[in-house]
C-alpha positions in Angstrom: 0.0 -0.1 0.1 1.3 3.5 -0.9 2.0 5.6 2.2 0.6 8.7 0.2 -3.2 8.3 0.9 -4.9 11.4 -0.3 -6.8 13.6 2.2 -10.3 15.0 1.7 -11.2 18.6 3.1 -14.2 18.9 5.4 -16.4 21.7 5.3 -14.5 23.3 8.2 -11.1 23.1 6.6 -10.0 19.7 8.6 -8.5 17.1 6.3 -9.3 13.5 6.7 -7.3 10.7 5.0 -9.4 9.2 2.5 -8.6 5.6 3.7 -8.8 4.4 7.3 -8.5 1.4 9.4 -11.7 0.4 11.2 -11.4 -1.8 14.1 -15.1 -3.0 14.6 -15.2 -6.7 16.0 -11.6 -6.7 17.0 -11.7 -7.7 20.5 -8.4 -8.8 21.5 -6.4 -5.8 22.8 -3.1 -7.1 21.4 -4.6 -7.6 18.0 -6.0 -4.1 18.1 -2.6 -2.6 19.1 -0.8 -4.7 16.4 -3.4 -3.9 13.7 -3.1 -0.1 14.5 0.8 -0.3 14.4 0.9 -2.2 11.3 -1.7 -0.1 9.5 0.2 3.1 10.3 3.5 1.4 9.2 1.7 0.6 5.9 0.7 4.3 5.5 -2.8 4.6 7.2 -3.1 7.7 9.1 -6.9 7.4 10.0 -8.0 5.0 12.7 -11.8 4.5 13.1 -13.2 3.2 16.6 -16.2 3.5 18.8 -17.4 3.2 22.4 -19.5 0.2 21.3 -16.6 -1.7 20.1 -14.8 -1.8 23.5 -11.3 -1.2 22.1 -10.7 2.3 22.5 -8.0 1.9 25.1 -6.1 -0.7 22.8 -6.5 1.8 19.8 -4.9 4.6 22.0 -2.0 2.1 22.9 -1.6 1.4 19.2 -1.4 5.1 18.3 1.3 5.6 20.9 3.2 2.6 20.0 3.1 3.4 16.2 6.0 5.9 16.4 4.1 8.5 14.6 3.2 11.6 16.5 -0.5 11.9 17.6 -1.1 15.2 15.5 -0.1 13.1 12.4 -3.0 10.8 13.0 -6.6 11.0 12.3 -8.8 9.2 15.0 -12.4 8.8 14.8 -14.8 7.6 17.7 -18.6 7.5 18.1 -21.2 7.8 20.8 -23.4 4.7 20.9 -27.3 4.4 20.8 -27.6 3.9 24.7 -26.1 7.3 25.4 -28.7 9.7 24.9 -28.9 13.5 26.3 -26.6 16.2 26.6 -24.7 15.4 29.9 -24.7 11.8 29.1 -22.9 12.5 25.7 -20.2 14.7 27.4 -19.6 12.1 29.9 -19.3 9.3 27.2 -17.0 11.6 25.2 -14.8 12.1 28.3 -14.8 8.3 28.9 -13.6 7.8 25.2 -10.9 10.4 25.6 -9.8 8.9 28.9 -9.6 5.5 27.5 -7.9 6.5 24.5 -5.7 8.6 26.6 -5.9 11.7 24.1 -6.4 15.3 24.7 -8.7 15.6 21.7 -10.4 13.6 19.1 -10.2 14.3 15.4 -13.7 13.2 14.6 -16.7 12.4 16.7 -19.7 10.8 15.4 -23.3 10.0 16.4 -23.3 6.2 15.6 -27.0 5.8 14.9 -30.1 8.1 14.4 -31.7 6.6 17.5 -34.4 8.7 19.4 -32.9 11.6 21.2 -30.0 12.3 18.8 -30.6 16.0 19.0 -29.2 16.4 22.6 -26.2 14.4 21.6 -25.6 16.7 18.8 -26.0 19.6 21.1 -23.3 18.5 23.4 -21.0 17.6 20.4 -21.4 21.1 19.1 -20.4 22.5 22.6 -17.4 20.1 22.6 -16.3 21.1 19.1 -16.6 24.9 19.9 -14.4 24.0 23.0 -11.7 22.6 20.9 -12.1 19.1 22.1 -13.1 17.6 18.6 -11.7 18.9 15.4 -14.7 17.7 13.5 -18.2 16.3 14.3 -20.6 14.2 12.1 -23.1 11.6 12.0 -23.2 7.7 11.1 -26.0 5.8 9.4 -28.1 8.9 8.8 -30.4 9.1 6.0 -31.2 12.7 4.6 -34.4 12.9 6.7 -32.5 12.4 9.8 -29.9 15.2 9.0 -32.9 17.5 8.0 -34.5 17.0 11.4 -31.2 17.5 13.1 -30.7 20.8 11.3 -33.9 22.2 12.5 -32.2 22.9 15.8 -28.4 22.6 15.2 -26.1 25.4 14.7 -23.2 23.3 13.2 -23.9 21.2 10.2 -22.4 17.6 10.2 -19.3 17.4 8.4 -19.4 13.7 7.6 -22.0 11.2 7.3 -20.4 7.7 7.7 -22.8 5.2 6.0 -22.5 1.6 4.7 -21.4 2.0 1.2 -19.9 -0.5 -1.3 -20.8 -1.8 -5.0 -23.9 -3.6 -3.8 -25.1 -0.7 -1.6 -24.1 2.6 -3.4 -26.4 4.9 -1.3 -26.8 7.4 -4.3 -29.7 9.2 -2.6 -27.5 9.8 0.6 -24.5 10.6 -1.5 -26.3 13.3 -3.6 -27.9 14.8 -0.4 -24.6 14.9 1.2 -22.7 16.5 -1.8 -25.4 19.3 -2.1 -24.9 20.1 1.7 -21.1 20.0 1.8 -21.2 16.9 4.1 -18.5 14.3 3.2 -19.9 10.9 2.4 -17.8 8.5 4.4 -18.0 4.8 3.6 -18.0 2.0 6.1 -17.7 -1.6 4.9 -16.5 -0.6 1.5 
């Protein structure tokens, strides 16, 4: 793999590497650490995890063991469906940051559009404005969910991470995101 993975610029000017390593269903902490280290050695600069994956601490260890400075890597995490509410989201974000042992996240996403995601977003906007998150976004949102969110939001999502591959191309979601300056990020490509 080439170590020259291109970046995509988000609506706020933050750049995200076009290809990243996802660690969903990687449960063994040492396997997570080794996967992150090996991916970084191969040229990856984006690592994607989530509170639901239960491996944020190992991702943080892998980032530190990679030999690449933290500021040269892009790390995403997500708030899970059982966390709904403003303070609950702040608390979950702080737990994730503590497990990762980072001072900030590059990208924080609402994992799914479960009921009550508006308060999650409000908390994420405040964390973003406080400089704790460089970019915020959503995952698995359809255009109708984003429209609903934007009725009360002050910051537009910078990314919508959705399952996208040759058998599920998400053309409607892609077109909506493109029109609204939201990066369409694929999971399970």
